[in-house]
C-alpha positions as CSV (number, residue, x, y, z in Angstrom):
1,M,-19.0,-11.0,-5.4
2,L,-17.7,-11.4,-1.9
3,R,-14.4,-9.5,-2.8
4,K,-16.4,-6.6,-4.1
5,V,-18.4,-6.4,-0.9
6,I,-15.2,-6.5,1.2
7,Y,-13.6,-3.8,-1.0
8,K,-16.6,-1.6,-0.6
9,A,-16.7,-2.1,3.2
10,I,-13.0,-1.2,3.4
11,G,-13.6,1.9,1.3
12,T,-16.5,3.0,3.4
13,A,-14.6,2.5,6.7
14,S,-11.6,4.3,5.4
15,H,-13.5,7.4,4.3
16,A,-15.4,7.4,7.6
17,I,-12.1,7.3,9.6
18,G,-10.7,10.1,7.4
19,N,-13.8,12.2,8.0
20,I,-13.7,11.6,11.8
21,S,-10.0,12.6,11.9
22,D,-11.0,16.1,10.5
23,L,-13.7,16.7,13.1
24,E,-13.0,19.4,15.6
25,V,-12.6,17.8,19.1
26,P,-12.6,19.5,22.5
27,K,-9.0,20.1,23.7
28,V,-9.7,18.1,26.8
29,V,-10.2,15.0,24.6
30,L,-7.8,15.8,21.7
31,S,-4.7,16.7,23.7
32,P,-4.5,13.5,25.7
33,A,-5.2,11.5,22.5
34,I,-2.4,13.2,20.7
35,K,0.0,12.7,23.7
36,I,-0.8,9.0,23.8
37,Y,-0.3,8.7,20.0
38,T,3.0,10.6,20.2
39,M,4.4,8.5,23.0
40,G,3.2,5.2,21.4
41,F,4.8,5.9,18.1
42,G,7.8,7.8,19.3
43,I,7.1,11.1,17.5
44,N,9.5,13.9,18.0
45,M,7.2,16.9,18.7
46,D,10.2,19.2,19.3
47,E,10.6,19.5,15.5
48,A,6.9,20.2,14.9
49,E,5.4,23.6,14.3
50,V,2.5,23.6,16.8
51,P,-0.2,26.3,16.5
52,Q,-0.4,28.6,19.5
53,A,-3.9,27.5,20.2
54,G,-3.0,23.8,19.6
55,Y,-4.4,21.5,17.0
56,S,-8.2,21.6,16.3
57,C,-8.5,18.1,15.1
58,F,-6.4,14.9,14.8
59,G,-6.0,15.3,11.1
60,D,-4.2,18.7,11.6
61,F,-1.9,17.0,14.1
62,F,-1.1,14.2,11.7
63,A,-0.5,16.7,8.8
64,R,1.7,18.9,11.1
65,R,4.2,21.2,9.6
66,L,7.9,21.2,10.7
67,K,9.8,24.0,12.1
68,K,11.9,25.8,9.5
69,D,15.2,24.5,10.8
70,A,13.9,20.9,11.4
71,R,15.2,19.6,8.1
72,V,18.2,20.5,5.9
73,I,17.7,20.4,2.1
74,C,20.9,18.9,0.5
75,P,22.4,21.9,-1.3
76,D,24.3,19.9,-4.0
77,K,22.9,20.9,-7.4
78,D,22.9,17.3,-8.7
79,A,21.2,15.9,-5.6
80,I,17.8,14.2,-5.8
81,I,16.4,14.5,-2.3
82,S,13.9,12.4,-0.4
83,P,10.5,14.0,-0.8
84,C,9.4,12.9,2.6
85,D,10.2,11.0,5.8
86,G,9.8,7.3,5.5
87,R,11.6,4.1,4.6
88,L,12.8,3.2,1.1
89,V,11.2,-0.3,0.7
90,A,12.0,-0.9,-2.9
91,T,14.1,0.3,-5.9
92,H,13.8,-0.9,-9.4
93,D,15.2,-0.8,-12.9
94,L,12.2,-0.3,-15.2
95,D,11.7,-2.4,-18.3
96,D,13.1,-1.2,-21.6
97,D,9.6,-1.0,-23.1
98,G,8.6,1.5,-20.3
99,K,5.5,-0.5,-19.4
100,S,6.5,-2.3,-16.2
101,G,9.4,-3.3,-13.9
102,L,8.0,-2.0,-10.6
103,V,7.7,-5.2,-8.7
104,V,6.2,-5.3,-5.2
105,K,5.4,-8.6,-3.4
106,D,5.8,-10.5,-6.7
107,Y,3.3,-8.3,-8.6
108,D,4.7,-6.4,-11.6
109,Y,3.0,-3.1,-11.8
110,T,1.9,-1.6,-15.1
111,I,3.2,2.0,-15.0
112,A,0.4,3.3,-17.2
113,K,-2.1,2.0,-14.6
114,M,-0.1,3.4,-11.8
115,V,0.0,6.9,-13.1
116,G,-3.4,6.8,-14.8
117,E,-2.4,7.5,-18.4
118,P,-0.4,6.1,-21.3
119,V,3.3,6.8,-20.7
120,Q,4.6,5.4,-24.0
121,D,8.4,5.2,-23.7
122,K,8.8,8.0,-21.1
123,F,10.1,5.6,-18.4
124,A,11.7,3.0,-20.7
125,G,14.9,1.8,-19.0
126,G,14.4,4.3,-16.2
127,K,14.3,3.9,-12.4
128,G,11.6,3.5,-9.8
129,A,11.5,3.7,-6.0
130,I,8.9,3.2,-3.3
131,I,8.9,5.0,0.1
132,Y,6.6,3.8,2.9
133,L,5.5,6.4,5.4
134,H,5.1,5.1,9.0
135,P,2.3,6.6,11.2
136,R,5.1,8.3,13.2
137,D,6.6,10.1,10.2
138,Y,6.2,13.7,9.0
139,H,3.5,13.4,6.3
140,R,4.0,16.3,3.9
141,V,5.5,15.5,0.5
142,H,8.0,17.8,-1.3
143,V,9.6,18.3,-4.7
144,P,12.7,15.9,-5.1
145,F,14.5,18.1,-7.7
146,D,14.2,21.4,-9.5
147,G,11.8,21.1,-12.4
148,E,8.7,22.2,-14.3
149,L,5.4,20.8,-13.1
150,I,3.7,19.7,-16.3
151,S,0.5,18.1,-15.0
152,V,-1.3,16.7,-12.0
153,R,-3.7,13.8,-12.1
154,H,-6.1,12.6,-9.3
155,I,-7.2,9.0,-9.5
156,A,-10.1,8.0,-7.4
157,G,-9.9,4.6,-5.8
158,T,-10.0,2.4,-2.8
159,R,-7.9,3.0,0.4
160,F,-6.5,-0.4,1.3
161,P,-3.9,-0.4,4.1
162,V,-0.3,-0.2,2.6
163,A,1.4,-2.2,5.4
164,P,3.3,-5.3,4.3
165,W,0.6,-7.7,5.4
166,S,-1.9,-5.9,3.1
167,E,0.5,-5.9,0.2
168,K,0.7,-9.7,0.4
169,R,-3.1,-10.0,0.2
170,V,-4.3,-7.3,-2.2
171,T,-2.9,-7.8,-5.7
172,G,-1.9,-4.6,-7.4
173,L,-2.5,-2.5,-4.3
174,Y,-1.0,0.7,-5.7
175,E,-3.2,0.4,-8.9
176,K,-6.3,0.2,-6.8
177,N,-5.8,2.9,-4.1
178,E,-6.6,6.5,-4.6
179,R,-3.6,8.5,-5.9
180,M,-2.3,11.9,-6.8
181,V,0.2,12.0,-9.6
182,F,2.6,14.8,-10.2
183,N,4.5,14.9,-13.5
184,F,7.7,16.9,-13.9
185,K,10.1,17.8,-16.7
186,I,13.6,18.1,-15.2
187,S,16.9,19.1,-16.7
188,N,17.6,15.8,-18.3
189,G,14.3,13.9,-18.5
190,F,11.1,13.2,-16.6
191,L,10.3,12.7,-13.0
192,T,6.9,11.5,-11.6
193,V,5.9,11.6,-7.9
194,V,2.9,9.4,-7.0
195,M,1.2,9.9,-3.6
196,V,-0.8,6.7,-2.8
197,A,-3.5,7.0,-0.2
198,A,-4.1,4.3,2.3
199,F,-6.7,3.1,4.9
200,G,-7.9,6.0,7.0
201,V,-6.4,8.7,4.8
202,G,-9.1,11.4,4.9
203,N,-7.7,13.0,1.8
204,I,-4.6,14.0,-0.1
205,T,-4.4,17.8,-0.2
206,S,-2.4,19.8,-2.6
207,E,-2.5,23.4,-3.9
208,F,-1.9,21.9,-7.4
209,S,-4.9,19.4,-7.2
210,P,-7.4,19.3,-10.0
211,G,-9.9,20.0,-7.3
212,S,-12.5,17.4,-8.3
213,G,-12.9,15.8,-4.8
214,N,-11.9,12.4,-3.5
215,H,-14.5,10.4,-5.4
216,V,-13.8,11.7,-8.9
217,S,-10.8,11.2,-11.2
218,S,-9.6,14.3,-13.0
219,A,-6.5,15.9,-14.4
220,R,-4.9,19.3,-14.6
221,T,-2.4,20.4,-17.2
222,F,-0.3,23.6,-16.8
223,K,-0.2,25.5,-20.1
224,T,2.4,27.9,-18.9
225,E,5.6,26.6,-17.2
226,L,5.3,26.2,-13.5
227,K,8.8,25.9,-12.1
228,L,9.2,24.4,-8.7
229,S,12.4,24.1,-6.6
230,K,13.8,21.2,-4.7
231,G,12.1,21.1,-1.3
232,D,8.9,23.0,-2.3
233,E,5.8,21.4,-0.9
234,L,3.7,19.3,-3.2
235,G,1.0,17.8,-1.0
236,T,-0.1,16.4,2.3
237,F,-1.4,13.0,3.5
238,R,-4.0,13.5,6.2
239,L,-3.1,10.0,7.4
240,G,-0.2,7.6,6.5
241,S,0.7,6.1,3.1
242,T,3.2,5.6,0.4
243,V,5.1,7.6,-2.2
244,V,6.3,6.2,-5.6
245,L,9.0,7.9,-7.6
246,L,9.7,7.3,-11.3
247,W,12.6,8.6,-13.4
248,S,13.2,8.4,-17.1
249,K,16.3,6.7,-18.5
250,N,19.7,8.2,-17.9
251,S,18.3,10.9,-15.6
252,I,19.7,9.6,-12.3
253,E,22.5,7.5,-10.8
254,N,23.7,6.2,-7.4
255,L,20.2,5.6,-6.1
256,I,20.6,4.5,-2.4
257,S,19.8,0.9,-1.4
258,E,16.5,-0.6,-0.3
259,E,15.4,-0.6,3.4
260,T,17.0,2.7,4.1
261,P,15.4,5.0,6.6
262,L,14.8,8.4,5.0
263,I,14.5,12.0,6.2
264,F,13.0,14.7,4.0
265,G,15.7,16.8,2.4
266,E,18.6,14.2,2.4
267,K,20.1,13.1,-0.9
268,I,18.9,9.7,-2.2
269,A,20.4,9.9,-5.7
270,N,22.3,12.1,-8.2
271,T,21.1,13.5,-11.5
272,L,23.2,13.0,-14.6
273,N,24.5,15.8,-16.8
274,V,24.3,18.6,-14.2
275,S,27.3,20.8,-14.9
276,N,27.5,22.8,-11.6
277,T,27.9,21.5,-8.1
278,A,27.2,23.1,-4.8
279,G,29.5,25.9,-3.9
280,E,30.7,26.5,-7.5
281,K,29.9,29.8,-9.3
282,D,28.6,29.9,-12.8
283,E,31.1,31.0,-15.4
């Protein structure tokens, strides 16, 4: 009973913080607040695309876009790129039954619960990775590899903090928090990108969202193929959180090691069975 009360209180506070961050604030208040935040977390604003009139609310600052030349998308045709800035906190070989294998703080996540639907053997023997976004990071999430977006699922949930101290105390954190799940068919299998909300995240925005609102779970399936390219934008965190990546068996290799700092656009793995490499011309 007490745990439910605590969960509800956290959820209420998180939504309130998210709503406040999207309120328009006078520049005389907002500008100093952004400057203090920027200095405190060491944010490089030279790479940010700042509106001529400045930001109208803290949420817009947090979800800031980058200048076009701020990141370089790895041009190698077989390169899986980091979908965001952050830190790669975990990599995993998924179980052969495709049901689990994503272990965080001694908790073995059920993949079907993580993505909100039965996955059968789609990820059996595949790979998984978890990227944590620090409050100082760029908070837009992009497509890691060329593919066809099959479906998007929004899963309503709580917004527990995703910092290490919270992961130790909240069992199954990524199965409880609000999520947006993007399912792709790529050249040699399947790729899923999961955006996991956290404490204070006002919302996860995406042009591909089912559009049901933050408090309702829903799904959207694309009946005609929707081809997206490596580096295309998928969605935005209005405040910080986590990205989970899942690949099917024999679709990638050479996934980089854990605890690696990541920059959006850099290579984190290679796809298998890609015939052409960057700089080569098709026969």
